[in-house]
N, C-alpha and C positions, 0 to 999 in steps of 0.2 A: 504493500500500500504506500510505503514511503517513497517508492521509486518515482511516482508521478507527482511528487511535491517539489516545487521549486522554491528555494530560499534565495532571494536576491535583494539588491538594494531597494529600499522602500522609498518611492518618490511621492508618497501620499501627500505630504504637506505642500510640496510645490504644485502638485495637481490641484489640491484643495484651494489654494490661494489664487491660482490661475482661473479656476472656475468661478471663484468669488469675484475676481476682477472683471470677467466677461459679464457676469450678472450685474455688476455696478454700471456697465454701459447699457445693457439691455433694459435696465429698470427705468429708462426714460418713459416707459409706458405709464408709470405711476405719476408722472407730472401732467397727465392729460388735463386735469382740472385747471392747471395754469395755462396750458396751450389753448384750451377752448375759451378761456376767459380773455385771451389775447386776440381772438377773432374780431376783426374790425366790424363795427356796427353796420357800415355800408355794404358788407357782404350779405346782409339780410338773413343770417342763419337763425333758426328757432332753437329753443333749448333741446328739442328732439334731434335736430340736425347736429348740434354739438355733441350729442351722445353717440351718434352713429359711427364715427371713425374708431372711437374707443371700444364700442361694443363689438365691432367686427374684428378689431385687433385681438381682443380677448378670445373671441370664438375661433378665428383662424389660428392663433397661437396654440390653442389647445388641440385643435384638429391636427395640425402639422406635427405636434409632439408624437403622434403615433408612428407615421413613417420615419420621422427623424430619429425616434427612439430605436426603431428597427435598424436603420442605417448605422446608428452609433454602435449597436450590438454586433453588426456584421463587419463594418469597415473601420471602426474606431472613431474617436471623438474629434480628431484634428480637422479632417476634411469637413465633417458635418458642421462644426463650429465656424469654419471659414465661410461655408455657404451662408450661414446665418449672418455673418458680418457684411457680406456682399448684398444680401437682400435688404437688410436694414438700411444700408447706405442708399440703395436704389429707391426704396420706399420713401425716405425723407426727401430725396431729390425730386421725385414726382410730386409729392405734397407741396414742395416749395414753388412749384410752377402753376399752382391753381388757386382759385378763390371759391370754388364750388364744392359742396359737400360730397358729391359723387366721386370726383377725382381724389379728394382728400381720403375718402374711404378706401379707394384703390391703393393709394400710396401708403398712408399710415396704417389703415386697417388690414389690407390684404398683404402687400409686399413686406412692410415692416413687421406686421404681425407674424407672417411666416418666418421671417428672419429671426425674430425673437424665439420662435418655437425651435428652430434648428440650433440656435446657440444655447438655449436653456436645456434642451435635451442632451446636450453634450457635456454639461458641466458637472452634474451630480453623480451619474453612474460611475465614471472612472475614479472619482474621488473615494466613494464609499467602498469600492472594491479593494482599496489598499489597506483597509482597516478592519479590525475584528468586529463581530456583530455587536459587542457591548458599546461600541462607539458610533454606531450607525446614526443615531439621532443627533449626536454632537456634530459629526462631520457634515451631515446633510444640512443641519442648521447653519453652520459656518458658510458653506457654499452658497446657499440660497439667501443668506443675509445680505449679500451684495445687491441682489435685486431689490430688496426692501430698502436698503440704505441709500440707494441711488438718488432718491429725491432730495436727500440732504444737500447735495451739491447741485443736482439737476434742476430743482425747482427755482432757486434763486438765479442760477445761471440762465435758465430759459427765460425767466422774467426779465433779466437784464438784457439778453439778446433781443427779445421782442421789443423792449423799450428803445434800444439803440438802433436796431436795423429793420424792425418790422417782422411780422410773423413769418413771411415767406423766406427772407434771408436767414432768419434764425433756424428754420427747419433745414436749410441747406448746410449751414455751418455744423449743426449737430450731426447730420447724416455723415458728413465727411469725417468728423472726429471719431464717431463710433466705428466707422469702417476701418480706419487706421488702427484704432486700439485693438479691435478683435482680430482683423485679418493681417494687418501689417503691410509694409511696403517692400520687403526684401526682394520678393519675386516679381514685383510690379514696377518699381521705379529705381531703387538703389538699395544696397545692403544697409539699411538703417534700423529696421525694427521688424522682428519676426511676427509680432502680434501674439496676443495671449493664447490664441488657439494652438500655437506651435508647442506649448508646454503640456497640453493635455495628452495623457496616455493612460491606457489601462494596464494593469499588471499582466505579466506573461501567464500563459496557461499553466495551471497547477500551482500558482503562487499562493503562499500562505503567509499572512502577516507575521512578523518576527515575534510578536507577543503571544502567538498561538502555538502551542506545542503540537507535535505530531499526534499525540494521544488525543488531542481535542479535535483533530481533523474531522471526524465523523459528526461531531456536534456542530462544528463550524459550517459545514456544507449541508444546508437543508435541501430537501428534494426541490428541484426547479420545475415549475409549471410553465407550460407553453401558454401563449395568449388564449388559445381555444380552451384549454383546460381551466384557466383562470375564469373565463367568462361563464363556465358551467358551475361556478360556486356562488352560493347566495351571498357570501361575504362581499364579493365584488360589488354587488348592487347596493348593499347597505353602505359600504365605504364610499361609493360614487355619490349617493344621495347626501351623505354627511358632508362630503367635500364640496358639493355644489352649494349647499346651504351656507357653510362657513366661509367659503371663498366669495360667493355671490354677495353676501351681506357686506363684507369688507370692501369689495371692488365697487359696490354701489356708493359707499361713502367716499372712497378715493376719487371716483369720477366726478363727484359733485361738491367736494369739500370747499373749493373756492367760492362756488355759488352759494352754498349753505352759509358760509361766513358773511357774505354780503347781504343775502336775503333775510336771514334770521337774526344775525347779530349786528348787521349794519356796519361791518368793518371791511376795509380793503386790504386785509392782511392774510388772504387765503393762501398765498405762497408760503407764509411762515407756518401756518397750520399744516400744509402739505409736507414741509420739511420736518416738522415735529412728528407728524404721523410716520414719516419715513424712518426716523430714529427708533420709534417704537416698533415699526414693522421689522427692521433689521434686528434689533435686540431681541424681539419676541421670538424670532426664528432660532436664535442661538439658545436662549433661555429655555424655550419649549423643547428643543432637541435634547439638551442636557437633562432637563427635568424628566422627560419621557424615558431616558435611559435609567433613571433612578426609580420612578414610581410607576412607570408603564405608560404606553401610548394612550390607552383608553381613559385612564384617570385624567391625564393632561388634556385630552380632547374635551372631556365633560366640563372641566373648569373653564376652558376657553369659550365653549359655546354659551354657557350660562352667563358668564361675565360679559360677553359681547352683546347678548340680548339686552342686558341691563344698561349697558353703555349707549346703545342705539336708542333706547327709550329715553335716556337722559338727554341726548342731543336733540331728540324730537321736541323736548320741552324748552329748548333754548330759543326764546322769542320775547318780544315786547320789552326788551331791556332788562329782563330779570337777571338774577345772579349768574345763571348758566351762560349768558351771552358775554361775560367778561372774557377778554382774550386769554388771560392766564388759565382760567378754568376750562375754556374750550380747548386750549393747547394740551392740558392734561388728559381730557377726554379723548382728544384726537390721538395722542400718543398711545393710550391703552387700547383704543380701537385698532390702531396699527399693529400693536403687539399681538392681540388676539387673532387678527387676520393673518399676520405673518406666521404664527404658530402652525397654521394649516400647511404651509409650504415646507415645513420641516417634518411634520408628523406623518403626512400621507405618503411621501416617498419612503419613509422609514417603515410604515405599516406594510406597504407594498413589498418591500424587501423581506420583512419578517414573515409574511404570509405566503409569498410566491417565489422566493429565492432570487439569486443574483444572475443566473445565466441569461434570462430574458428580461432583466430588470428594465432596460431602456424602453422596450415596446410595451411591457406590462404597465409601467408607470405612465407611459404615454396614453394608454387607454383609460387609466384612472384619472389622468389629468384633464380629459375631456370634460369632466364635471366642473372644473375650474372655469373653463370657457363658457359652458352653458349657463352656469350660475351667474357669472359676471355679465354675460350678454343679456339675460332675462331681467336681472334686477337693475342694471344700469338703464335699460330701456324703460322699465317700470317707473324709475325715478324721474326720468326726463318726460315721459308721456303724461304721468299723473300731474307733474308740475304745469305742463302746458294746458291741461284741462282744468285743474282745480287751483292752480297758483299756490300749491303747497306740496311739500315732500312727505306729509303725514302718512298717507296710505302706504308709501314705499317703506317708511320706517316700521310701521306696524307689521306689514307683511314679512319683512326681514326678521323681525324679532320672533314671530311665530315660527318661521322656518328654523331658526336657531334652536328653539325649544324642542322642536321635532327631532332635529339632529342630535341633541343631547339625549333624548329618549332612545334613539337608535344605538347609542354607545352601549347600552345594556343588552342589546340584541345581537351584536356582532361577536362572533367567536372565531378563534384560530381554526383554519381549515383542518379537516380530519387527517390529511396526509402528514401534518406536523404534530399531531397529538402524541 
């Protein structure tokens, strides 16, 4: 049995931080509330129009995660991440050339959304494969924290670029920047920068982390399920529903946070709340990952779902100049909403690995991740549409809170598949 085990240098930390860096670039998605607020009034966009590019970006991102995950499993993460960098650059370029919602949807929603899917699918799988199962939550949390933390720099940067150069030029500058960071210039212009994608690599076949003894090999390698086998388990559908509820509620707030600050609190500091939410988003991924390694994924999920429902109901009451509309308190609420949302992005890849193994982790998590896109698409659309009809986000708040409570109930129903009992 020991003959098929390879003990070699562990590149886990360099891969982990490269994946985190790629996610720091791709997390521009979470600044959409700042971008949409920068749409000039003369373009004539409605609140629903402003939701469409973000909605489609979330949906396309999640759909592309399936083929991108399969490609990552088959050909490795470097090429897949590079494809993501190219598509994001092209998407932002196209968006910079238009003033219409339709072309913006094609650029930001379809092309950039697909690019984010390719890049994101390449970041977590190679990283977690370098570490033992006891660190899965921690490593997944660190990698995906980059996506959540991105708005800390991207929100004020985007606001500044829009103020200085206008929305169209801002989109062009951002697209070029992210293309260079992810893909690099070495093979394109000159030997300057390989791009973060060049650092991504999976461990060789039979690799065992140095912290795992050969005696532990059988425990370390759970049975690996194919996507078809995973889809035949009831656990997949419970996990999918919980993910859709948890992610959708957070994405709804992220999409409309700048508008919420202006409409409900009467402040023009939405970009600050977006940045604060991003800090919570990134930190929540790491904290939830570490906590889930200690107390379990299910207990951590239950805490996050219930606390998120409470926080969303709190923000629904921020109006008419009451105490909840104060910027410091809204910032605290935003940070905790971000933390609970971000926890989903650390916990669900960890659950997917725990339940279905590592061999097909890329494509299996891609299928689970479609819940993120559907949840974000539906609840972001609900928030925009309900505001256009009723001039309030109240229905969207209540709907999200109910879904979160249902997700918390589902935590008690999901069990580890029988093949791992």
